[in-house]
C-alpha positions as CSV (number, residue, x, y, z in Angstrom):
1,X,91.5,72.6,134.5
2,X,90.2,76.0,135.7
3,X,89.8,75.5,139.4
4,X,87.7,77.7,141.8
5,X,88.6,77.3,145.5
6,X,86.7,78.7,148.4
7,X,88.3,78.9,151.8
8,X,91.7,79.2,150.2
9,X,93.3,80.8,153.2
10,X,92.2,78.1,155.6
11,X,94.1,74.9,156.5
12,X,92.8,72.7,153.7
13,X,92.6,75.5,151.1
14,X,96.1,76.8,151.7
15,X,97.4,73.3,151.1
16,X,95.1,72.6,148.1
17,X,96.0,75.8,146.1
18,X,99.7,75.0,145.8
19,X,99.0,71.4,145.0
20,X,96.6,72.4,142.2
21,X,99.1,74.9,140.8
22,X,101.9,72.2,141.0
23,X,99.7,70.0,138.8
24,X,99.4,72.7,136.2
25,X,95.9,73.9,136.9
26,X,94.8,77.5,136.8
27,X,93.4,78.5,140.2
28,X,91.0,81.3,141.2
29,X,90.6,81.5,145.0
30,X,87.9,83.2,146.9
31,X,89.2,85.3,149.8
32,X,87.3,87.6,152.0
33,X,88.6,91.1,152.0
34,X,91.1,91.6,154.8
35,X,91.8,87.8,155.1
36,X,95.2,86.8,156.3
37,X,96.6,85.1,153.2
38,X,100.2,84.8,154.3
39,X,100.1,81.0,153.7
40,X,99.5,81.7,150.0
41,X,102.3,84.2,149.6
42,X,104.3,83.9,146.4
43,X,101.8,81.6,144.7
44,X,100.5,82.6,141.2
45,X,96.8,82.4,141.3
46,X,93.8,84.7,140.7
47,X,92.3,86.2,143.8
48,X,88.6,86.8,144.0
49,X,87.6,89.2,146.7
50,X,84.2,88.3,148.3
51,X,82.2,86.1,150.5
52,X,80.9,82.6,150.0
53,X,77.4,83.9,150.9
54,X,77.4,86.1,147.8
55,X,75.2,84.0,145.4
56,X,75.9,86.1,142.3
57,X,79.6,85.9,142.8
58,X,79.5,82.1,143.3
59,X,77.3,81.6,140.2
60,X,79.7,83.7,138.1
61,X,82.8,82.0,139.3
62,X,81.4,78.5,139.2
63,X,80.1,79.0,135.6
64,X,83.7,79.8,134.5
65,X,85.3,76.9,136.4
66,X,85.8,73.3,135.2
67,X,86.4,72.2,138.8
68,X,85.3,73.6,142.2
69,X,86.8,72.9,145.6
70,X,85.0,73.9,148.7
71,X,86.7,72.8,151.9
72,X,84.1,71.6,154.4
73,X,83.8,74.7,156.6
74,X,83.8,77.1,153.7
75,X,80.2,76.4,152.8
76,X,77.6,77.0,155.6
77,X,74.6,78.6,153.9
78,X,73.1,75.4,152.5
79,X,71.7,77.2,149.4
80,X,71.1,75.1,146.3
81,X,74.1,76.4,144.4
82,X,76.5,75.5,147.1
83,X,74.9,72.1,147.7
84,X,75.3,71.4,144.0
85,X,78.9,72.6,144.1
86,X,80.1,70.3,146.9
87,X,78.6,67.1,145.5
């Protein structure tokens, strides 16, 4: 599965990314520029620089993903695309 993960540097995301990789999934993780991602060091995943509030970025990445993971606090804007993503 091609997975897209928001909030990848947070508590849930930093545990989710290695688990998805261990299960053989390809992972793209959304990370804000300048985010401390030391908890993801050494993992082989694609980093996507940006912000969860960037609608065009979310639409592009979600269209390419077969699975999306959005830890609870990663989504706060309430826009239609993110509501659809977290259902």
